[in-house]
C-alpha positions, 0 to 999 in steps of 0.5 A: 500500500502506498503510504498516504502523505500527512495533511498539510498544516495551516500556517498564518501570520498572526501579528506584524509590527514595523518602525517608522521609515526614517531617513537617518538613524545615526543615533541608533545601531541596528539592534536598537532600531530592531528591539522595539519592533520585536517587543511589539510583535511579541506583546500583540500575541502575548508570546515570550522569546522562549515560546518561539519555536523557530526564528529566522532573519533577513539582512544584508552584511554587505549593506551594514559593511561587516561580516556576520553583522546579523549576530549582533541582532541575534543577541538582541533577540536572545540567543541564550539559552540556544535557539532554533535559528537561521538567516538569509542574506535577502529581504525578509520576505524570503526569511518568512518563506523559510520559516513558512516551510519550517512550520509546514513540515511540523518542526515548529508551531511558531516562528519569529521572523524579522528584517532590518536595514540601514541604508543611510551610512553609505551611498545606497544607489552605488552599493547596489551595483556590487550585485551585478555581473562583475565582468560586464555590468558592475565595472560600468557602475549603472546604479539602481535608479539608472537600471529602473530608468531603463526598464521604465523607457522600455515600457514607454517605447513599447507603448505600455506607459507614458510619463503621465501613467507613471505620475499617477501611480506615484500620485495614488501611492502617496495619497494612500500613504498619507494615512500610514504613520510609519510612511516616509514620504518624499516630495518631488523637486520643485521643478519636477526635474529628472533623477534619471530620465524618464524617472522623476523624484516621485517615481522613486522610493525614499532611502531610509532606515527601518525594520519589521517583524512578524509572528507565524503560527500553525493551526489551533495555535494561530486561532489562540494568538490572533481573532482573525489570523491571515492564513498563507494559502500559498507562496512561491518565489522565482528568479530570472537571468542575472543580466538584465540584457537578456530579459524583456524588462516590460514583463515579469514571468517570474512574478506570474509563475510564482503567483501561479504556483501560489494559487493567486489565479485560483480565485480573485483578490481584493488587496494587493501589496506590491514591492514596487520601489518605482512606478514603472515596476508597478505597471509591470507587476499589475500586468503579470499579475492580472490586477484590475481596478477592483483590487486595492493596490498598495493601500499602505502606500507601498515601497514609494512611501517606505522602502527600507532596504531588506525589510520592504518585502517583508513589510508588504506581507505584514501589510496584507496580513494586517488588513485581513486581521482588521477585516479590511481584506478577505484575500490579499496578494503580497509580493516581494522583489530582489535584484535589479528590474525585478530579477527575483520575485515572491508572491504569497496569498493570504486569506482570513477565516469567514467566520473570524473576528476582526482584531484591533 
């Protein structure tokens, strides 16, 4: 007889917290920036550090400028007595993916996921060139805005957008962010000048420091910790070719594939939190995901309002889960990206119990 696979566990996001995204935090270390968020997310569940079955973090040693910098933050979490812990050199959304898999296997019932980044000490646009191909692209020093401008221009040349459409995305995101106390708004320059044509200031994300954390729980444990958990119905991530020159920058097949495998196309969603640091990228993602005007896209303001490096993707999942928790959404899509021009993409589908009571 063929052995039957055990039933898949239900895993949910039961709490989310984030810092205010600030342009500079010279007076704070990464640990000092992170600790209030960790305390807040645990307070919302009533859990203590010893109650957490698995801990996973996302950050960048390269951004911090020192090797194994994440161990300092881990000391702040509390690594003694010994805990089950892991780290990804990626946005915290990928740390959440690892934690989700760990809970699906039954190795833990709860997980703490956090991410943080301080971009203010260095020149972020130049630092990000180090993730490019070291032989052909990196020596040319095309910074992150220049590469995004190439993508925006490709959209315009293909007739898929124009500068007015980009401006409309920026205006909607910043209007939505006006009600988000955690956002870091950046006003356009008085003359409306280009940063790198065709991208203006409003088309680009603010550079800021910040941190975020979520708590995951499985099955009945999730229902005991949260009045209306945000159940993760599916999650997947895909990556495309390293070189932007061999990709169609007006499309994002990896996002589409990840969404399909996550079940995003099975039924309509009412909310989508898209990690689109540039206005042109939201247009690409909307098309890849088939989102129309019936879907509330980035009601938090998105990455155009607050884009702390290494945490912005995790924030998209947290914001989507928070909307489900307070009853503003029933089925939401959350997206995170990494690399130039939407190279790597993660998509998650979250749902609330129909009979669940919205939390405060």
